C-alpha positions, 0 to 999 in steps of 0.5 A, spaced: 500 500 499 505 505 502 509 503 495 503 505 491 501 512 495 509 513 493 508 511 485 502 516 485 506 522 489 511 520 484 506 522 478 503 527 481 509 531 483 512 529 475 506 532 472 505 538 476 512 539 475 511 538 467 505 543 467 509 549 471 515 548 467 511 548 461 507 555 463 514 557 464 517 556 457 511 559 453 510 565 457 518 566 455 517 564 448 512 570 448 505 565 449 499 567 454 494 561 456 487 564 458 483 560 462 478 565 464 471 566 461 473 573 459 475 570 452 476 563 448 480 559 452 487 557 449 493 560 447 495 568 445 502 570 442 505 577 444 505 581 437 509 587 435 503 592 434 501 598 438 495 599 443 489 600 439 481 599 439 480 593 438 486 590 440 487 584 445 492 587 451 495 583 457 496 588 464 497 588 471 491 591 474 493 598 478 494 596 486 487 598 489 481 595 493 477 593 487 483 589 485 485 587 493 477 584 494 477 580 486 484 577 488 481 575 495 474 572 492 479 569 486 476 573 482 482 574 479 489 570 480 495 571 483 501 572 479 508 577 478 504 583 478 505 589 483 500 587 489 501 580 487 496 580 482 496 576 476 496 578 469 489 579 466 487 579 458 482 584 456 480 588 449 481 595 448 474 599 447 476 606 447 482 610 447 484 617 447 479 622 444 473 617 445 467 619 449 466 613 455 461 613 461 459 607 465 454 606 469 449 600 471 446 599 465 453 599 461 458 602 458 457 607 452 463 609 448 462 615 443 454 614 443 454 607 443 452 602 448 457 596 448 454 589 448 455 585 454 456 591 458 451 592 463 453 591 470 451 585 475 450 586 482 453 579 484 458 575 482 456 567 481 458 567 489 453 571 491 458 577 493 457 584 491 460 587 486 463 593 485 459 599 482 464 603 479 461 609 475 464 614 470 460 620 467 462 621 460 469 623 459 473 624 453 479 620 454 486 622 454 493 619 450 494 615 456 487 612 458 484 606 455 477 602 457 478 594 457 473 589 457 470 583 455 464 583 449 463 576 449 462 575 457 456 578 461 460 576 467 467 579 465 470 582 471 472 588 466 472 596 466 464 595 469 467 594 475 474 597 476 474 603 471 479 606 466 486 603 465 493 607 464 497 605 459 503 604 464 499 598 466 499 595 459 504 590 458 503 587 451 498 586 445 496 579 444 493 575 439 489 568 438 493 563 436 489 556 438 482 557 442 476 553 443 470 553 446 465 559 445 
């Protein structure tokens, strides 16, 4: 019986090491693995493109209470960003010169209500969601509105507001995805 447990422990350790090393190699080679429902699950690669409307970007969240609570609730993962946050992947929906407002009904960019942008009051576990508000504002050169247009329950600009250009780390594009 003990021999069987030692073999099982060895297999678990080996598989864990392979997964960890694979993730490290992928990240080093410029590949992100997305396993969140904000976008299709799969692999995204870093590309040499400017940050612009429609681009997928990875970013380090700013250190603040909204992200502290999100990490505590496992809404976002832990990682190597300041504050111990994990990198997030979102899409750019507004940039410099765009008019943006955020309220309970959703996010409006240049007079158009974005799809799947209405705020929800509680997450799937019943925790109250932050209710970010922004009266119409014209974005400056250093502000971006980042969100998911495929998941109405995504943790995005509806709850944390605008993201500074300095927070954005890479522009990425899907390489191989599956699911929705």
